[in-house]
C-alpha positions, 0 to 999 in steps of 0.5 A: 244836173243829170241824175246818174245811178251808180251801181256796183258790188256792195256785199262781200265775204269779208269786211275788208272787201265790203269796205273796198266796194264802198270806197270804190262806189263812193269814189266813183260817185264823188268823181261824177259829182265833181264833173257836174252830175247828181249821182245816187250813191247806194254805199252812203246808205249805211249812214241811216243805220248809224242814226238808228235809235233804240227800237228802230230798224231798217232791213236790207229790203228797205235799203234795196227799195230806197235804192230802186226808188232813186234808180227809177228817176235816174237819167242813166246808170253807170255800172262799176267794174267787177259787179258781174257777181253782184246779184243786187247789181244784176237786178238793178241792171234788169230794172234799168233795161226794162225802164229804158234807162241808158246803162254804161259799163265803163265810167271812162267811156261814160265821161267821154260820151257826155256833152 
């Protein structure tokens, strides 16, 4: 299975936009999974926060480091639409470029180009 890092906006100005970003990211990852890929979906990381016990905490940097660790072992990256304003996504793109990881900016094109 090819490992695909799914990148896109997460945070937003209001909770409804955050939930919309999460849904879009999770849906894209699910679609890739159904097509036979092994997607990394950063939006599923919220589940760790739900499992924290008293005196346990996870920082935003912890989540970022966790995601980047998966990016570094990915075979390719798919960037979701409307992510050009996302600073996190832009940092992920820069890392992928530095590492020579192929980047696709259109999931439909990505799917068509794969064997």
